[in-house]
Each structure stands twice: as C-alpha cells, then as structure tokens.
C-alpha positions, 0 to 999 in steps of 0.5 A: 212625242213632243209638241201638239199631237195630231191624234188623241192616242196611238196604238202600240200593239193590237194582237189577236191569237187564235189556237184551234183545238182538235175539236174545232173550238178556239182559245182566243187571246186579245191584247191591246196597248195604247198610249194617250197623246192629249190631255182630253182622252177619257175614252182611251181608258176603256178596253173592249172585247166583242162576243156573243153566245158562241164565246165563253170569256175567261179572263179580263185584265187591264193595266196602266202605266202613268208617265214616269211611273210603274205599271199598276193593274186595274181593280175596276170590274168589267161591264158587259153591254149589249150592242147593235140595233137589233130589238133582241140580240146576244151581241155584246161588248165586254168593257173594262176601265182604267182610271186616272188616264192623262197625257202620256199614259199607256193603257193595256188590256188583255181578254181571253176566251174560248169560242165555239164558232158556227164555221171554221172560216172567218174574217179578221179586220185589222181595226184601228181608230188611231195610228197603229205601230203594230197589228198582228193576227196569229192563228195556230192549228193542230198538226196536220190541219190546213189554213187557207187565207185571202186578203179582201182589203188592204194588207197583201203580205203573206203570213210568216209560217212557223210549223203550224202557226200563221202570223200576219202583221200590219205595221205603221197603219195611219188613222182612217180618214173620214173625208166628205165624199170619201170611202167609209172608215171600215173600208179603209181597214185591211181584212183577211179571210181565212179557212181552217180545214181539218185533215181529210180523214177527220170523222164526222162529228169530231169537229164541232163547227161546220167546215166549208171547202168552197162556196157551194158547200157553204150555200148547201149548209145555209139552205139547210138552215132554211129547211121548212122555214117557208112552209105555206100554211093555210094562213099564208095560202089565204094571204097569197090568194088575195095577192093574185094579180088580175091583169099583170100576171106573174110580174103583177104577183111578184110586185103585189106580194113584195109590196105587201111584205115590205109595207105590212111586216114591220122590221124587228130584229130578234137575233139570238144564237143561230137566229142571227143567220136563220130566219123564223118560220114564215107562219110565225112572221105572218102571225106577228107581222114583224121580222128582220130581213131574213124573216121578211124574205122567207115570208115573201118566198113562201107567199110566192110558192103558193102561186108556183113561183120559185125563188132563191135566197141571196146573202149580201153585205148592205153596209160596206163594199169588199166584204167577201173573198172569192176563194174563202167561204166566210160569213161576210153578210148582213142582209137577205134579199130574194132572187125570183126567176122570170118566165122565159119568153115573156117581156120584162116591164121597163119598171123592173129592168134595172133589178134583173140578175142575168144567169146562164143556167137559171135565166133572168132573176128579179132581185127583191129587197122586202126590207127596204120600205123606200125602194120599189120592187124593180129598183135597186138601192145603192146599198145593193147595187153592184155588190158581190153576194152569195146566191143560195142554191144548194151545192149549186150556190155561187157568188154573183154580182147584183144589178143596178150599178149603172147610170140608167138605174139611178138619177133625176129627170127634171121637167121645167116648163115656163111661159112668159107674158107680155109684161115679162112675167114668167110662170114656171112648173118644176117637175122632178122624177127621182129613180133608183137610189134618188127616189129612196133617198127623197122618200126617206126625206119626205117620210121623215117630215113632209113639211121639212121636205116641202120647206127645203124644196121651197128654199132650193127654188128661192136659191135658184130664183130669189124673186120667185113667188112660190105656188102649189107643191105636190108629191106622188110618193110611188108611181107605177114605175117606181118613181118618186115625183115632186112638182112645184110651181112659182112665178118670176116677175118681169124686169122690164117690158116683155122681159127685155135685157133678161138673161134666162138660164135654160137649166136652172139649178143644174150646177148643184146636181153634182156634189163636190169637195175640195181636192187640194191636198186630198189623199183619199178617193172621191167616192159617189154612192152610185153611178147616176144620170141627171136629165133636164128637159126644159121648155120656155115659151112666149119669148120675144123676138131676137132672143139668142141661144147659147153655144152647146156643151159637149164634154166627156172623160173617164166615166163621165159626160155632159151634153146640152142642146137647145133650139129656138123656134117661134118664141119657144126655146127647148133645151136638154141637158144630160149629166152621165156619171158611170164611174163612182170612185176617183182615185187621187191620180184621177182628180184631173179628169174629175175637175174637168167634169165639174168644169163641164157641168158649170159650163152647162149649167150656165147656159142661158138665152139672152133676150135683147134689151 
C-alpha cells in the first residue's frame, strides 16, 4: 500500500493443516506468508513453530521475495529455543531467519512435523499480531472418523466439508488492539475446539492418543494420572499432625494446611513430557519443598487426607477467559487448585464465604489455591473468580463456575477519622482494609518493596492533602479474615481560627478509586479485572457551629451504583460512601452508562462540609 502503513506488516496467509492417521498420530503442516510494510521491521524476518516432546519436526523451509525480485530460498539454519517460565520444560520454538528483509519484502515459512498428541481433542487459536488477510485451519481424518467442533471465541463460521476434510477460515482479521482497560490480546483472537473420534468399532490400543467423548471421560483420564500421587507417607503424616487445629476444627485445619503449603513450598515448575499435566508424588514435593501448582495442590490434598478430609482437583485457566468449550473436552488449562467439601450443618466462617462453590451433590466446596502466595485461604484471586473450570471427580467430573466474581468478594474499605482543634488543625488517621483481589495486589506491591509501597502511599496522601504533615505508617500483612490493612496518620494545618472558611471533603481521594480511560473513538470494550465494592466510612469531630452538609448522592445504572450519606450532630460529621461495580465489562454500546457512572463517582467524591467564615 502507498503512504504510511498503519502496521509494521500484514499477514497474507497463515495456514495449519493436520492430517490424522489411522493410529491417531498427526501430520502437521504450518505455512505462513507475510509482507513487510515499513523499513523498520527486523523481527518480521523470523518464522517460528511451537513444539514439545510430542512433535518430531521433519522439515523447515523459508523464502524471501524482495520487492521487484524473484523468490530466494533461505539457507540460514533453524534455531530451537526453550520457551515458557518453567524451571525445566520441553516447550520450544523452532525459529528460522530470513536475511535482508526490507519494506515491501514478502517472507514465507513452512514447517512440517509428526505429532503424537496425548489426546485427539485440541484447541486451535487463530493467532495474529498483525492484520491478516486469510487464516486457515484444515483437519483431514480417515474415512469413517468423526470431527466435532465448537467455537470458543470469535469465528462462528461452520467448516467447509469436502469428504473427510474440514476447513475453517477467518478472513480480513484486524490487528488485536492493546488498549488500557481493554481485553487481553489473546482474548481478542478466535479460538476453535475440535474433537476427533475414531469409528465406534475401533479396538483399544489401535489409536495411540486418548479419545474423549465428554468431560466425564476427560475427568476419569486425569484422575487416573493422579493415581497414587497423593499417598500419605509417614513424613506427610508427621507434618499433618503438627497442623491439626486446636480450636477452629475442620476450618482451622484447612486454613493452616493451605497456608503451610502456600508459604513453605516454593513454586518451581519442572514440566517435562506428561509432567506438564501430571503432578509429582506428594512425598517428593514435601522432601524437596518445591513444586508447581499441581505438585503443591497434590501435597495439600495428601495432608488433608491424613485428617480424613476428602478433596477434588480443579483444573482452570488462570491467564485468560473463555478457554473452554462446553461441548468439546479439550485441554485449555494452565492451573490446578483444590476443592474441599465442607461439613454439613456447620456454619461457614465469614472469612471463607467468598470462596465457596455450591454444588447439588457434593455440597459446599471451598476453593483453595495453594500456589498464589498473595491470596488468603478463603479469598479468590481475579485470575480465578468466575472462571469455568473442570472439577475432577472420576466419570462424574464436570465443568463448574468458580466463585468470587461478585462485588462483595473484592474491594477496599477506608476508615478515615479526624479531629479538628480549636486552631483549625486537623489530626487524621486513614485506615484502609483491602479484600480479595485488592488484598493480593497490595501484598504484591508491599512484598516487591515495602519502602516503595510506603512512599507511594505517602505521595497519595499528599495528593489528597498537599499541606499535610505525614505521621506514622503501619501494615497488617494478613489478618485473620484475609485482609491486608494499611494505616497512615497525617496532620493538616488550620487555615484560620477554628477552621473558618474551610471546605472539608468528606470522602477525600474517592474519585481515584475508579479507573477511567478516554472513550472517544474507542472501539473495544472497557474491562475491569473484577467486580468490586469501595466503601468510605468517615468521622470528623470538633467542627465549629454552622457547618453545612452536602446533598446526598444516589445514582445507579446497569451494573453499578453510587450512594452517599452524611449526618452532623454536636460538631461531629459522619459520612458514608459506597461504590458498587457488579458489571466488569462494558461494550462500546454501553459507554453512555459508563460515563454516567464516572460522573456519579465524581459528584460523590466532591461531597464536602462547608465551614462558615
């Protein structure tokens, strides 16, 4: 194209062809063609192909068509690079370079491999980091075999079927946009789940990969992978005996055991071969005191079993939404947590109430993530709240929706108290309690650097009260109910005798509690991580006579509400502000309601007591 290109490159073709053999192994052919649109695009000259130990790469080829010249095959050798954040892994990328790429160049890459997958169900993502003219996914199966399919995200088109070949295409896909408060890049890409089934009369052993007809069969397969892994050895029994709760009974045992595994076992992932899905034995994890989410969860289950407590593995994707198909039992997981049945007829402590999964047949289940060091037992992280997940229970396993995606499970409670002296000086204490996701986020900030965290809070206080003299700062890292509590004191000088003429904000800093972005010409949704509630409870005493209260604010819309109240009696003003966000995703068609919400928050945050001069 002429003029200044809006992107560095354009994908002309991205195609994956998978030919399933009679034994279930798959011939994979991946082809990629891209044109360079700017003079500064060196990374475009590198083709890549993801593989692991289930692949045997056969051929790697690359070509370059410079502008106005003929095609030239690249003679550069490919490079295999390990990828991922695991300590040990066999996940790799084969990369092959093309030299002398310039504006107008077309580069072409082709990889072929033989795959022996663990299962014949899979998820294909139509990935693109640039505008794509044509993306194609082709599956060919032997005669008599069946292909089931379901779009998880985007797409929506039925395949073109020719004999036993199924072809899905996505045309003219735009480049995903990384916008502030927007959906993640991956979640903007279409994803397709497929399931390949051999004929019903196929004999056991004739097909190498696993074959799943539904999520129950998938669950039974995974439970078989766990067989014997949570055996409670003598060492595990000894640790469990030390963790038995003295006063809180079963809830204390679950909490103490969960915190032990969370805090004492370091996260180190060793994911080689089936180890990417199968945990190490619990005894090995205890001896090493390190492991990944599967290892830590399995040790947690083993320790609970010593006390006769049953538990269930739960598989979930903690990185992205919409990774599972309701119909196709395909692996879309990257995390392992545990569901613990709670005793019938025994009241559940409030500190655990937001992590309870309710089921008809198993009763209430407490979801515990022993990997997340910043989330308390009884809380749900933003990465897990409301996600679809697989509850592993043999052939009875099923997809469930995890708890925690409610505004009462996350948020901040600020308690601000102040006393005005006769000279107008105001002594203030600001106590903030963070819950759920907000507690985890603030713990992460404090753990990264307690000094930086303190300075950040002090800057925030000075933004609210520029003339403040800072006082004490203290932190309660994890309270009994799972909160993170932060307290800071400050002193505001009086402007004149008895504070006359002062405008005293009742909810100082409240406007900044709700993140905002420009909505002008925005085409992608506004996405908050999680629903939440922000609450201010304020008390200022020592105010002179004649102080006037502001009018209350009460507003609500689709998925949000803002409400204030205030009283003044005997020189004491007491105020309350509650901001509730139930809806965490706003499409462009809903931006009008979002603007109303932000306006209501601004009005509420501006509430002030007027002290006469």
